[in-house]
C-alpha positions, -999 to +999 in steps of 0.1 A: -525+180-572-524+201-540-500+195-512-529+182-491-538+156-517-503+140-515-513+125-481-545+109-493-549+072-495-556+058-530-593+052-524-598+088-514-575+104-539-604+112-563-617+135-535-585+155-534-602+185-550-624+189-519-611+213-493-595+195-463-596+208-428-563+206-408-569+203-370-544+200-342-554+176-315-531+183-286-505+187-272-528+196-243-558+174-252-570+154-223-574+122-244-538+122-258-525+107-225-497+133-223-482+160-245-489+142-278-499+164-308-518+149-337-520+169-369-553+156-384-565+163-420-602+159-421-627+155-449-658+164-429-657+139-399-634+115-417-597+114-409-578+115-442-543+118-427-529+116-392-494+128-383-482+123-347-459+150-335-437+144-305-410+162-286-428+185-262-415+171-229-378+177-236-367+154-208-332+145-222-331+116-198-309+094-220-283+121-222-285+127-184-275+091-178-240+099-190-235+123-161-247+099-134-232+068-118-250+036-126-269+036-094-279+072-097-293+063-131-319+041-115-339+072-104-341+083-140-357+050-152-387+055-128-396+087-146-395+074-181-427+053-178-443+065-146-469+037-147-442+011-149-414+024-126-404-010-111-404-026-146-381+001-158-358-004-128-357-041-137-348-037-173-320-012-164-306-034-136-306-065-158-286-048-185-260-036-160-259-070-144-253-086-178-223-062-182-209-071-148-218-108-147-228-109-111-251-135-095-284-124-080-298-142-050-330-163-056-351-143-032-343-111-050-352-127-083-385-139-071-393-106-055-385-089-088-411-110-105-436-102-078-430-065-080-429-064-118-463-082-120-479-060-094-467-030-114-482-045-146-516-049-128-514-013-116-506-001-151-534-021-168-558-008-141-550+027-152-554+017-189-589+002-182-600+033-163-586+059-186-599+042-218-634+040-202-631+077-192-620+087-227-651+071-241-675+087-216-677+061-188-666+076-155-675+049-129-648+023-140-621+049-135-631+054-099-632+016-093-598+008-108-582+037-090-593+021-057-573-011-064-544+008-078-541+028-046-539-005-027-509-016-048-492+018-044-497+014-006-476-018-008-449+001-027-450+029-002-447+005+028-417-013+013-398+017-001-412+049+014-424+061-021-456+054-039-445+056-075-408+064-081-395+037-058-361+031-074-364-002-054-349-026-079-312-018-084-281-034-100-272-063-078-307-070-063-331-048-042-326-018-020-339-039+010-360-069+018-398-069+017-412-075+052-433-106+058-463-085+068-463-067+034-461-100+016-490-114+036-511-083+028-502-087-009-514-123-007-548-112+006-551-086-021-544-113-047-573-134-033-596-105-038-584-092-072-601-117-095-635-105-082-625-069-088-616-077-124-650-093-128-666-061-117-647-041-143-658-065-170-694-062-158-693-025-165-675-026-198-670-059-216-706-064-227-716-028-225-732-020-259-720+016-260-684+006-251-685-022-277-699+001-304-671+026-298-643-001-299-654-031-320-641-028-356-623+005-347-586+009-353-581-026-367-545-037-371-537-069-389-509-093-378-488-084-408-493-046-403-484-050-366-452-068-374-443-043-402-448-014-377-427-031-350-454-028-324-450-051-293-469-060-262-507-061-259-511-043-292-492-071-311-509-098-291-543-083-299-534-087-335-532-125-330-494-127-325-486-146-293-452-130-286-443-122-250-406-118-239-414-136-207-419-167-228-397-161-259-367-146-241-373-155-204-356-135-177-358-137-138-369-174-142-402-166-160-397-199-179-404-217-146-438-200-140-471-212-154-490-185-173-508-180-206-503-154-234-537-138-241-543-130-278-570-113-298-588-124-329-593-091-349-568-066-337-592-037-330-596-014-300-619-039-283-593-067-286-566-045-272-589-039-242-597-077-238-560-087-239-550-063-211-579-075-189-568-111-195-532-101-187-543-088-153-557-122-145-525-139-156-504-114-135-525-123-105-515-160-111-478-151-115-478-130-083-494-159-064-468-183-077-440-159-067-453-156-032-458-194-028-421-200-039-405-171-021-374-185-005-354-172+025-321-154+021-305-122+010-318-098-016-284-084-025-255-099-044-224-109-025-203-089-049-191-060-028-181-040-059-218-039-070-237-037-037-225-022-005-219-045+025-245-048+052-243-020+078-234-043+106-201-052+088-189-016+088-182-016+125-159-046+124-144-047+089-121-021+074-125-038+040-163-033+042-157+004+050-135+007+019-160-010-003-188+012+010-168+044+005-157+036-030-191+024-042-208+057-030-181+080-043-170+063-075-199+040-083-201+006-099-174+001-126-185-025-151-159-038-176-158-021-209-184-034-233-221-031-241-252-050-231-290-050-238-317-069-220-353-067-231-383-072-207-420-073-212-434-040-199-471-033-198-467-016-232-444-040-249-406-047-253-387-024-230-349-026-229-318-006-221-287-006-243-258+003-220-223+010-232-195+010-206-159+022-209-148+007-176-154+039-155-181+047-130-204+064-155-219+050-187-208+062-221-242+057-236-277+046-224-304+041-249-339+029-241-360+007-265-392+024-255-424+005-265-446+036-265-423+053-291-425+023-315-462+017-309-471+053-318-461+045-354-493+025-357-515+055-349-519+068-385-528+033-397-554+029-369-571+063-374-570+071-412-603+064-428-622+065-394-642+092-377-626+119-355-644+104-325-626+071-331-592+088-328-598+090-290-605+053-288-574+045-309-551+066-287-565+050-256-561+015-270-524+021-276-519+032-239-489+055-247-468+071-220-451+102-234-424+102-207-407+073-225-414+087-260-397+121-254-368+107-234 
C-alpha cells in the first residue's frame, strides 16, 4: 500500500492503486478566509483527504500578554478575532473580573450586551456576504457591507475607532455611550429586519445557492460533538447549545431570545442559522436599549478603574490611585479564572493565571475557529473540489484567533 493510500477512507481504499493528485489550496487562496493552507489529495475532482495546515500568521499574542499589564492586554484581544473585537474584550474582561471579584454597574452590563450583539450582527453580515461571494454572488456582499458600515460608524462615534475599539475593559467600559448614539442605534434596529429580508430574497431560495450548499459538508450531531465544534456550526447540527442560555453572563438569562437550530447540519443549515441569529440579536439589542438604566459605566473599585478626572483636582487619594493604576496596573489576587462567552463563531474564553503582580503569568484563549477547523476534513472528504470553498465559508473561520 502506498503512503497516499493510508489516508483513504474505507470505501475508497480499493481505488488506492489510482494515482492521487496532491494540491495545495492556500495559504493565499481568496476563499480560505485568511492564511489557511489545505493540503488536498484528489482523485479526479473528488477530495480523498484534506489536511488543514495552520501557523502562517505567527502572531504570538498569547505570549505577548505576559509582558503587558491587564489593561494593556485588552488591545491584543481586539486583534485575535477582528470581526468580533468587542466580544473578545468582553470575554477577557469577564475572566479578569472573576479573578478580582469586583462589581460592575448595571448600565455597563446592559451596554456590554448591546455592544456584543451589535458586533455579532456585524460579524454575521460579513459571513453572509463573504459566503455569497465565495460561491459567485457579488451583490449580497455589497448590501451587507452597507449595514456593517453603519454599525462601525456607531463604534467610531463612541470610541474613536471603527474596529479595534478596546472599549470594554476590566471594571466596565472606557466611557459612557452618548444618548444620541443610542437613539441612532435604535433607529437602525427598526430598519434591520427589512434589510435581513432583502438578503434572504437574494440567497435563501436562490436555486444556484441552494444547489451549492444543500447536502454539502453535512455534519451530524454526534460528529459535531466528537469534534468539539461550537456556535452556529453545532446548532446547525441540531444541538441547541448557546452559552448565553446554558452558562449565562451579563444577565442574558433575563433576556428573551430563541436559539436557532438546523435540521441536517449542511452548509445551507449553517447559513440559515446565522441569518436567524441576526434576527435574534436585533431583538436582544432592542431589549437592552429599552432597559438601559442611568448610572456609571465604571466600577467603584479604585484599584481596578481609575477615579473620574474631576476627583483628581480635589483628592490626593484619587491621584495616588490614578498613578498606581497606570504605572503598575491592576493586581488581581493570585489564582486562575476562565469565563466563556458565545462569540459569533462559538465558545470563546480566556484562561487567565495571576501571581498577584500587575502582569499575568499566563493567558490562553479558547478560540472557536481553532476547534471548528477540526471539522473541515470531515466536511470535505468525499465531496468535490468546488465544495471545499462552500465548506470553508460555512465554518466562518478567523485565522487571527487560530494562529494566536
